[in-house]
C-alpha atoms as an extended CHARMM CRD file, in Angstrom:
* protein
*
       101  EXT
         1         1  UNK       CA            -64.6650000000       41.1820000000      -25.2450000000  PROA      1               0.0000000000
         2         2  UNK       CA            -61.8290000000       38.7140000000      -25.2630000000  PROA      2               0.0000000000
         3         3  UNK       CA            -59.0910000000       38.5820000000      -22.6550000000  PROA      3               0.0000000000
         4         4  UNK       CA            -56.1100000000       36.3130000000      -22.2720000000  PROA      4               0.0000000000
         5         5  UNK       CA            -56.2530000000       33.6510000000      -19.6170000000  PROA      5               0.0000000000
         6         6  UNK       CA            -54.4310000000       34.5610000000      -16.4060000000  PROA      6               0.0000000000
         7         7  UNK       CA            -51.3890000000       32.5470000000      -15.3750000000  PROA      7               0.0000000000
         8         8  UNK       CA            -48.9240000000       32.1010000000      -12.6110000000  PROA      8               0.0000000000
         9         9  UNK       CA            -45.2100000000       32.0300000000      -13.0500000000  PROA      9               0.0000000000
        10        10  UNK       CA            -43.3350000000       28.8340000000      -12.5230000000  PROA      10              0.0000000000
        11        11  UNK       CA            -42.2940000000       28.0790000000       -8.9650000000  PROA      11              0.0000000000
        12        12  UNK       CA            -38.6530000000       27.1590000000       -8.4060000000  PROA      12              0.0000000000
        13        13  UNK       CA            -38.2180000000       23.8760000000       -6.5210000000  PROA      13              0.0000000000
        14        14  UNK       CA            -35.8020000000       24.1170000000       -3.6570000000  PROA      14              0.0000000000
        15        15  UNK       CA            -33.5040000000       21.1510000000       -2.8350000000  PROA      15              0.0000000000
        16        16  UNK       CA            -35.4860000000       20.4630000000        0.2940000000  PROA      16              0.0000000000
        17        17  UNK       CA            -38.7300000000       20.4170000000       -1.6330000000  PROA      17              0.0000000000
        18        18  UNK       CA            -37.2070000000       18.1360000000       -4.2080000000  PROA      18              0.0000000000
        19        19  UNK       CA            -36.1330000000       15.7350000000       -1.5320000000  PROA      19              0.0000000000
        20        20  UNK       CA            -39.6200000000       15.8090000000        0.0690000000  PROA      20              0.0000000000
        21        21  UNK       CA            -41.1990000000       15.1720000000       -3.3320000000  PROA      21              0.0000000000
        22        22  UNK       CA            -38.9610000000       12.1690000000       -3.7850000000  PROA      22              0.0000000000
        23        23  UNK       CA            -39.9300000000       10.6870000000       -0.4430000000  PROA      23              0.0000000000
        24        24  UNK       CA            -43.6070000000       11.1910000000       -1.1870000000  PROA      24              0.0000000000
        25        25  UNK       CA            -43.3220000000        9.7270000000       -4.6760000000  PROA      25              0.0000000000
        26        26  UNK       CA            -41.8140000000        6.5130000000       -3.1830000000  PROA      26              0.0000000000
        27        27  UNK       CA            -45.1680000000        5.9650000000       -1.4860000000  PROA      27              0.0000000000
        28        28  UNK       CA            -47.2540000000        6.3370000000       -4.6150000000  PROA      28              0.0000000000
        29        29  UNK       CA            -48.0460000000        3.1000000000       -6.4860000000  PROA      29              0.0000000000
        30        30  UNK       CA            -48.8650000000        2.6960000000      -10.1450000000  PROA      30              0.0000000000
        31        31  UNK       CA            -52.6660000000        3.1870000000      -10.5580000000  PROA      31              0.0000000000
        32        32  UNK       CA            -52.9640000000        5.6600000000       -7.6560000000  PROA      32              0.0000000000
        33        33  UNK       CA            -55.2360000000        8.6500000000       -7.8310000000  PROA      33              0.0000000000
        34        34  UNK       CA            -53.6080000000       11.9500000000       -7.0200000000  PROA      34              0.0000000000
        35        35  UNK       CA            -54.9920000000       15.0800000000       -5.4660000000  PROA      35              0.0000000000
        36        36  UNK       CA            -52.2860000000       17.7530000000       -5.4710000000  PROA      36              0.0000000000
        37        37  UNK       CA            -52.2130000000       21.4320000000       -4.7130000000  PROA      37              0.0000000000
        38        38  UNK       CA            -50.0250000000       24.1860000000       -6.1440000000  PROA      38              0.0000000000
        39        39  UNK       CA            -46.5250000000       25.0190000000       -5.1410000000  PROA      39              0.0000000000
        40        40  UNK       CA            -42.9580000000       23.6960000000       -4.9350000000  PROA      40              0.0000000000
        41        41  UNK       CA            -43.6690000000       20.4410000000       -3.0700000000  PROA      41              0.0000000000
        42        42  UNK       CA            -46.6040000000       19.3500000000       -5.3490000000  PROA      42              0.0000000000
        43        43  UNK       CA            -44.4820000000       20.1690000000       -8.4050000000  PROA      43              0.0000000000
        44        44  UNK       CA            -41.5160000000       18.1690000000       -7.0320000000  PROA      44              0.0000000000
        45        45  UNK       CA            -43.8410000000       15.2230000000       -6.3710000000  PROA      45              0.0000000000
        46        46  UNK       CA            -45.0590000000       15.3470000000      -10.0340000000  PROA      46              0.0000000000
        47        47  UNK       CA            -41.5260000000       15.4910000000      -11.2660000000  PROA      47              0.0000000000
        48        48  UNK       CA            -40.6670000000       12.4000000000       -9.2030000000  PROA      48              0.0000000000
        49        49  UNK       CA            -43.7110000000       10.5760000000      -10.5170000000  PROA      49              0.0000000000
        50        50  UNK       CA            -43.0110000000       10.9120000000      -14.2640000000  PROA      50              0.0000000000
        51        51  UNK       CA            -41.9670000000        7.2120000000      -14.5050000000  PROA      51              0.0000000000
        52        52  UNK       CA            -45.2100000000        5.9060000000      -12.9420000000  PROA      52              0.0000000000
        53        53  UNK       CA            -48.0690000000        4.3020000000      -14.9470000000  PROA      53              0.0000000000
        54        54  UNK       CA            -51.8620000000        4.5340000000      -14.9380000000  PROA      54              0.0000000000
        55        55  UNK       CA            -52.1240000000        7.4410000000      -12.4270000000  PROA      55              0.0000000000
        56        56  UNK       CA            -55.3240000000        9.3970000000      -11.9900000000  PROA      56              0.0000000000
        57        57  UNK       CA            -55.8790000000       13.0070000000      -11.1070000000  PROA      57              0.0000000000
        58        58  UNK       CA            -58.7840000000       14.2720000000       -8.9230000000  PROA      58              0.0000000000
        59        59  UNK       CA            -58.3060000000       18.0270000000       -8.5060000000  PROA      59              0.0000000000
        60        60  UNK       CA            -59.8870000000       21.4490000000       -8.8700000000  PROA      60              0.0000000000
        61        61  UNK       CA            -56.8230000000       22.8680000000      -10.5430000000  PROA      61              0.0000000000
        62        62  UNK       CA            -54.2680000000       21.6880000000      -13.0550000000  PROA      62              0.0000000000
        63        63  UNK       CA            -50.6870000000       22.6280000000      -12.2370000000  PROA      63              0.0000000000
        64        64  UNK       CA            -47.7020000000       22.6300000000      -14.6770000000  PROA      64              0.0000000000
        65        65  UNK       CA            -46.4470000000       19.4680000000      -12.8480000000  PROA      65              0.0000000000
        66        66  UNK       CA            -49.7400000000       17.6490000000      -13.5230000000  PROA      66              0.0000000000
        67        67  UNK       CA            -49.6610000000       18.6900000000      -17.1860000000  PROA      67              0.0000000000
        68        68  UNK       CA            -46.1610000000       17.2120000000      -17.4010000000  PROA      68              0.0000000000
        69        69  UNK       CA            -47.4040000000       14.0150000000      -15.9260000000  PROA      69              0.0000000000
        70        70  UNK       CA            -50.2620000000       13.8520000000      -18.4960000000  PROA      70              0.0000000000
        71        71  UNK       CA            -47.9290000000       14.5730000000      -21.4270000000  PROA      71              0.0000000000
        72        72  UNK       CA            -45.4340000000       12.0080000000      -20.2300000000  PROA      72              0.0000000000
        73        73  UNK       CA            -48.1740000000        9.3940000000      -20.2970000000  PROA      73              0.0000000000
        74        74  UNK       CA            -48.0210000000        8.7590000000      -16.5050000000  PROA      74              0.0000000000
        75        75  UNK       CA            -51.6850000000        9.8950000000      -16.1070000000  PROA      75              0.0000000000
        76        76  UNK       CA            -54.5470000000        8.2590000000      -17.9610000000  PROA      76              0.0000000000
        77        77  UNK       CA            -57.2080000000        7.9490000000      -15.2330000000  PROA      77              0.0000000000
        78        78  UNK       CA            -57.7310000000        4.3520000000      -16.2760000000  PROA      78              0.0000000000
        79        79  UNK       CA            -57.9720000000        3.0690000000      -12.6710000000  PROA      79              0.0000000000
        80        80  UNK       CA            -59.7650000000        6.1270000000      -11.1670000000  PROA      80              0.0000000000
        81        81  UNK       CA            -62.6420000000        4.9160000000       -8.9400000000  PROA      81              0.0000000000
        82        82  UNK       CA            -64.5950000000        8.1610000000       -8.3740000000  PROA      82              0.0000000000
        83        83  UNK       CA            -66.3720000000       10.5970000000      -10.5790000000  PROA      83              0.0000000000
        84        84  UNK       CA            -65.9060000000        8.2880000000      -13.5960000000  PROA      84              0.0000000000
        85        85  UNK       CA            -67.8780000000       10.6570000000      -15.8750000000  PROA      85              0.0000000000
        86        86  UNK       CA            -65.4060000000       13.3950000000      -15.1270000000  PROA      86              0.0000000000
        87        87  UNK       CA            -62.3360000000       11.5220000000      -16.3220000000  PROA      87              0.0000000000
        88        88  UNK       CA            -59.8420000000       13.4050000000      -18.2950000000  PROA      88              0.0000000000
        89        89  UNK       CA            -59.7080000000       12.2960000000      -21.9370000000  PROA      89              0.0000000000
        90        90  UNK       CA            -56.6640000000       13.0770000000      -24.0050000000  PROA      90              0.0000000000
        91        91  UNK       CA            -57.1310000000       15.4300000000      -26.8940000000  PROA      91              0.0000000000
        92        92  UNK       CA            -55.8520000000       14.2400000000      -30.3080000000  PROA      92              0.0000000000
        93        93  UNK       CA            -52.5680000000       16.2040000000      -30.0790000000  PROA      93              0.0000000000
        94        94  UNK       CA            -52.0280000000       14.8660000000      -26.5690000000  PROA      94              0.0000000000
        95        95  UNK       CA            -52.2860000000       11.3130000000      -27.8400000000  PROA      95              0.0000000000
        96        96  UNK       CA            -49.7820000000       12.0770000000      -30.5440000000  PROA      96              0.0000000000
        97        97  UNK       CA            -47.3680000000       13.5070000000      -27.9770000000  PROA      97              0.0000000000
        98        98  UNK       CA            -47.6650000000       10.5660000000      -25.6630000000  PROA      98              0.0000000000
        99        99  UNK       CA            -47.2620000000        8.0020000000      -28.5210000000  PROA      99              0.0000000000
       100       100  UNK       CA            -44.0700000000        9.7010000000      -29.9080000000  PROA      100             0.0000000000
       101       101  UNK       CA            -42.2310000000        9.5600000000      -26.6190000000  PROA      101             0.0000000000
């Protein structure tokens, strides 16, 4: 039997959460490895990190904000120091997306 994957609706980011995300993003350097949860603040952090380079992700879930970071080319896991065998590798269509932007 096949069933569709479950999903969660987008979470609106409040102005306060957006400000908090901006403050947090100022502390994140290029090459940092992120562990983010789910919700308005983590999504606002991701939004504020879109311009960063060589970020890594270490997480048990993949939020929409993290997907946006991957598609924007901000995440490539090239400097991740732990669980190297578990590094995310772009799929062919993701490479095409990041190269065209």
